[in-house]
N, C-alpha and C positions, 0 to 999 in steps of 0.2 A: 503494500500500500504506500509505502514511503516514496517509491518511484512515481507513482501516479500523482501524489500530492505535489512533488517537485515539478513534474510536467505540467500540472494544472496551474501552478503559480507562474511558471515561465510563459505558458500560453496566455494567462490573464495579463501579465506584464506586457507581453508582446502586443496583445490586443489594445491595451491602453496606449502604448507607444504609437501604434498604427493609427488609432483614433485621434490622438493629439497631432500627429503629422498630417493627417488628412484635414483636420480643422485648420491648421496653420497654412497649408497649401491653398485651401479654399479662400481663406482671408486674403492671402497674397494675390491670388488670381482675381478676386473681386475688386481689390483696391487698384490693381494694375489695369483692369479692364474698363475702368471709368474713362469714357471717351472724351477727347478734347473736341471742341467745336470744329466743324469742317471749315475749310478755307472760305467757301461761299457764305456760310452762315456767319462767320466772323466778320467778313466784309460788310454784310448787311447790318450787323450790330454796330460796327464802327461808324457806318454812315448814319445810323439812327442816333448814336451818341453825339456825333457832330451836329445833327439837326437839333437835338435837345440843347446842346450848348449854345447854338445860335438863338434859340427861343429864350434861354435863360439870360443871355447877354442883352437881347432886345427888351426884356422885362426888368433889367437891372437887378437880377437875382444873383447873389454870390454863388459861384460854382461849388463851393464847399458847404453851403448851408443845408439844413435838414429839408427845406423846401426843394432845393435842387436835387437832393437824393431821391425825393419822391418822383420828380420828373424823370430821373435816370431809370428808376425801377419800373416806371410805367412804360418807358420806351423799350426796356429789355423784355418786359412781359409780352409786348407785341410779338416778339420773336421766340417766346418760350424759353428764355435764357435768364439765369440768375446772375447777380453781380459776381458771385464766386466763380461761376463757370466762365464768365467773360475774363476775369482777372487770371484764371488758370490758363485759359487759351492764349492770352497775350504773353504770359510768362513762358509757356511751352514753346510757342513759335519764336519768341525773342531769344531764348536760350539754345534751342535745338534746331530751329529752322529759320534763321534770320532772313535768308533770301526769299523764302515763301512769305514771311511777314511783310516784306517790301511789296511783293506781288499782291498780297491781301489789301494793303493800303491803296495800291493802284486800283484794285477793283472797287474799293469803297469810294474813291474819287470818281470813277466812272459812274457809279450809282448816283452820286450826288449831282454829277453833270446831267445825267438823264432826267433826274427830278427837276433840275433847274430848267432844262429844255422843255419839259412838259409844262411847267408853270408858264414859261414865256409863250409857248404855243397857245395855251389856254387864254392868256391875256390878249394875244393878237386876235384869236378867234372872237373874243368878246367885243373887239372893236368893229368886227365885220358882221355881227349878227344882224340879220335883216329885221327891221321892226315889224310887228304884227299889224295886220290890216286896221285894227281898231286904233292903234297908235298913230298910223298915218292919217286916218280920218280926223282924229283929235287935233293933229298938227295942222292940217289943212283948214280946219274949222276956225282956227285962231286967226 
C-alpha cells in the first residue's frame, strides 16, 4: 500500500502543477491576445480627436479640463474605443511600428481633408439651391 500512496501523492502533485501551469498559460495568452486598434480604426480616432480639439478651441475650453475629457470620451465612443485603448494603440505603434504610425497620421489627415471637402461642397451647393416656386412668387409679388 505504501507504493500506491506515494504514487497517489506524486500524481496529485503533478496534477496541481499541471493545473497551475495551464492557468498561468491561459492568463498569459489572454493578456497577450488583447488586440491593438487597427491602423484604419486608429486613423479614424485620431481624426475624431483632432475635430474634438478644434471644437474645444472654438469654444475656448481648456484641452485638459474635465469638460474637455467629456468631449474626448464622446468622440471615442462614436468609434467604440476607450481612452485606454487609444493610448495603448498610440504607444504600441510609436514604440514598435513608428513608420506605420506616420502612415496612420497621413490617413487621419486624408480623412480630415475629405471632411473639409465635403463641408465646402455642401456650402457651395447651398449657394446654388434653386428657390421653391412659392419663394419666387413671394419675391415677384414684392
